BADOMI-883943 format. One record per atom (N, C-alpha, C): x negated, y negated, z. Coordinates in steps of 0.1 Angstrom, whole numbers, plus 5000, padded with zeros to 4 digits. Example, Ala and Ser with C-alpha at 12.3 -4.5 7.8 and 13.67 -1.06 7.14 Angstrom:
2
486850575078 487750455078 486850335078 487250225071 486350115071 487150005079 
//
This chain:
220
540850884739 540150814752 538850914761 539351014757 538151124760 536851114756 536851064738 536051034732 535150914738 535950794740 535250694746 534550684758 535150784768 534650804778 533150864778 533250954769 532251024765 530850974760 531550864751 530650764745 529850674756 530750624767 530250534778 529150634787 529350754786 528550834795 527150824787 527350864775 526050874768 525150734769 525750614768 525350514771 524850484782 525650504795 524550514805 523650604808 523550734805 522250804804 521250734796 521650664785 520350604779 519750514786 521050434791 520350314801 519450394811 519650484816 518850544829 517650564822 517550614812 516050654804 515150554800 516150474797 515350324789 514750244804 515550214813 515350124823 513950184832 512950074835 512150124843 511950114856 512450244861 513050244877 511750194886 510550184883 509750134890 510049984891 510549904884 510749774882 512349734892 512949844894 514049834900 513649834915 512749924919 512149934932 511449814938 511149734928 510249624931 511049534940 509849394944 510749304952 511749224944 512949144949 513949084944 512948964937 513348934924 512748794917 513448674928 512448594927 512648444936 513948364927 514848314937 515848244932 515448064932 514348044937 513947914935 512347884933 511747774932 510647754930 509747794944 510247774955 509247824966 510247844975 509847944987 510447964997 509647995010 509147915014 507947925024 508548005038 507948135041 508348185052 508348105063 509548125073 509548085086 509748165095 508348255101 508548365110 509348355119 509548245125 509948195140 511448185138 512248205126 513548205126 514248295135 515348265140 516248375146 516948485137 517248405124 518048505117 517248585107 517148715108 516548835102 517248855088 516248885076 516748895062 516149005057 516349045046 515249115040 514249045032 513249015040 511948915039 512048825050 511948685044 511848575056 512648445053 513548415062 513948275060 513248165056 513548105047 512947985040 512847865051 511447825052 511047695062 511647575054 512347505064 513147395058 512247265051 511147255059 510347125051 508747205050 508647275037 507247325034 506347215031 504947255034 503947135030 502547205025 501847155022 501047205011 500047295017 499747295029 498847395034 499847525035 501047525033 501447695033 500947745021 500547705010 500147764999 498547804999 498147785009 496647825008 496347925022 495448025021 495148085032 493648105030 493048095042 491748145044 491348285050 492248375049 492248515055 491348595049 491148595038 489948665031 488648635028 488248505032 487248435033 485748505037 486048595046 484848635051 484748805055 483548865054 483649015056 484049035070 485049135073 485349175085 484149305091 484249325103 483849405112 484249565105 482949655101 483249765098 482749875106 482349835118 482049925130 482949985135 483650095129 484550175135 484350305127 485350405135 485250525128 485350555115 486150475108 486250485095 485250425088 484650335093 483450235084 483950145076 485550095077 486050015068 486949895073 487149835066 488249705074 488949665063 490249645065 491249625054 492049475060 492149395053 492549245055 493749225043 495249225049 496149185039 496549035040 496749005029 497548865029 498948885023 499648885034 501148895029 502048785035 503448785031 504248685036 504448645052 503948775059 504148745073 502848665077 501848655070 500748575075 500248465064 500948445054 500448385043 502048345039 502948225046 503948215043 504548165029 503548125021 503648055007 504248174998 503648305004 504048434993 505148474995 506048415005 507648475008 508248454995 509048554988 509648574975 508748614962 507648594965 506948604954 506648734949 506848844957 506848974955 505248984953 504448954960 503048964958 502048994975 501149064974 500149044984 498849064980 497949044987 496449074981 495949094994 494549174993 494149235004 492449245002 491649225011 490149235009 489849365017 489049445013 488449575018 487149585019 486549565032 484949605035 484749735039 483549775032 483349905035 481849915040 481549985052 479950015052 479650135045 478450175044 478050285033 478750435042 479150465034 479850605037 481350545043 481750435043 483050415049 484250455039 485250485048 486450525037 487750455044 488750435033 490050445035 490650545034 491050625043 491550755043 492750755031 493250895029 494650915020 495750835025 496350755019 497450675024 498350635012 499750595015 500350525003 500950405006 501350314995 502450204997 503450254995 504650254999 505850274996 506850184986 505850074987 506849944981 506049864972 504649924968 504049854961 502949944952 502649904939 501549914932 500349854935 499349914932 497849854935 496949824925 496349704924 495449714912 493949664923 493049764920 491649694931 490549674923 490049584924 489049514918 487549494925 486449584920 485449624931 484249474928 483949434940 483149294942 481749354942 481549434948 480349484952 480249614960 478949684955 478949854960 479249934949 479450054955 479950184945 480850264953 481950254945 483250314954 483650434943 483850564952 484750684946 486150634950 487150644938 488550614943 489150734936 490350744942 491250894937 492450864942 493850924932 495150924937 495451074929 496551124937 497151234933 498651204929 498851284918 500151284912 501151334921 502651314918 503651344926 504451454917 504251494905 504851564896 504751724899 504751764912 504651894915 503451964909 502551904905 501151984900 500051934912 500251814917 499351754928 498051754921 498051674909 496751664901 495951554905 494651564910 493851464914 493151394904 493351244903 492551154893 491451104900 490351104895 489151034907 488150974897 487450864900 486650814893 485650714905 484350694899 483450624905 483250484899 483350384910 483450224903 482550164908 481950064899 480949974900 481449824901 480549724902 481049584905 481749554893 482749474892 483449454881 484249554875 484249684882 485549754877 486749744883 488049784875 489349784881 489749944881 490849934891 491650064888 492850044895 493850144893 495150124897 495750224902 496550204912 497250314921 498850304921 499650394915 501050354913 501550364923 502850284927 503550274939 503850434945 503650424958 504050554964 502950664963 502150664956 501350774950 500050794964 499850874969 498550924976 497450864972 496550774978 495350744969 494250734983 492950724981 492050684988 490850634983 489850574990 488650474986 487550514995 486450564991 485250574998 483750504993 483150464999 481850384995 480750494995 480350524981 479650624981 477950574979 477850444978 476550384980 475650354993 474650304994 474050305004 473950175010 474750075004 474949935008 476349915012 476749785020 477849735024 478449725009 479949725008 480749714996 482049625002 482649574990 483749504993 484749504979 485949504981 487049524970 487949444973 488649364960 489749294964 490949374958 492249364961 493349434954 494749334955 495149354945 496449284941 497749364942 498649344950 499949454950 501049364948 502149444943 503349394939 504549384947 504149364960 505249354970 504649254981 505449174988 505049074998 505049155013 505449275013 505549375024 505549525020 504049555016 503949685009 504049785015 503749785031 503949915039 502650015036 502250085044 500950175042 501150285053 501250375047 501350505056 500050585052 499050595064 497950645065 498350815068 498250915061 498451065060 498151125075 496651095078 496351165090 497351125102 497450995103 498550935116 499650965114 500350955099 501750985099 501951135102 501151195101 501251365104 501151405117 499951345121 499451405135 499351315148 499851185143 499751085153 501251015154 502051035150 503550965148 504050955166 504750875164 505350825178 506950825178 507550945186 507151045188 506251125179 505751225184 504851325172 505851435166 505651485154 506251575147 505851735156 506851805156 506751925165 505652005159 504752045171 503452145168 504352285158 505352315158 505952405154 505952385139 506452245134 506452215123 505052215114 504252135125 502752125117 502052265114 502252355126 501752475126 502152565112 503352555111 503952615096 503552535083 503652425086 503352345074 501652355067 500752355078 499252365075 498852475080 499452605083 499052735087 497852685097 497952625109 497152605120 497752655130 496452715137 497052765152 496852655164 497652665174 497952565183 496952455186 495752525188 494352495192 493852395185 494152425169 493152335163 494152205158 495652225162 496352125160 496352015168 495952055183 495251975194 494051915193 493351985186 492051925182 492051785173 492751815164 493251695154 493751585161 494851635168 495451525178 494751435185 493951515192 492751465200 491751355193 491451395182 490651325175 490851205167 492351205164 492851075160 493150985173 493351045186 493450945195 492250905200 491150965200 489850945205 489150805199 
//
């Protein structure tokens, strides 16, 4: 019996090594052809309740047709089409995004806890990068041109900046209908309620005056 239990344990460990854990963390597979989201449903589930009578328009979205205003402090604008605003995506495990950039515009360091991202450059010159989570914090960075693709793995911190002298835009496909996004500056210095200044001071070796300046800058 002990030998059999030991054998089962080895089989289980083998499974742990063989199974792609990123796939386990992904959205569940759909169990039917379509499940158009009903955002007005009173019942709340992990996703959206299916609409009783879908129609053809539920499977089309104009959300990404036009460039959005980049006249802001970051010089960028992100438009995401997910199940919440594109009901036909419900249960498909997909989202799509358009990002517009002014010259010098940036999407600050952030991560998506539930999605990997493939980014395709449509116009302009972008510098992108992500940081490994293996303990070495290795930065992988590249300069991209129209027609180039890059990938950001699920959960890894990444950034994008327009390094050209004209407007740029890119399109991204993500493997979750509700990808989530944690912008590091906001998460760390502008959470609600805020992380204690004693914690931030120790973590970043910052005096109180500089913590106050960072928080004020993010609010302004």
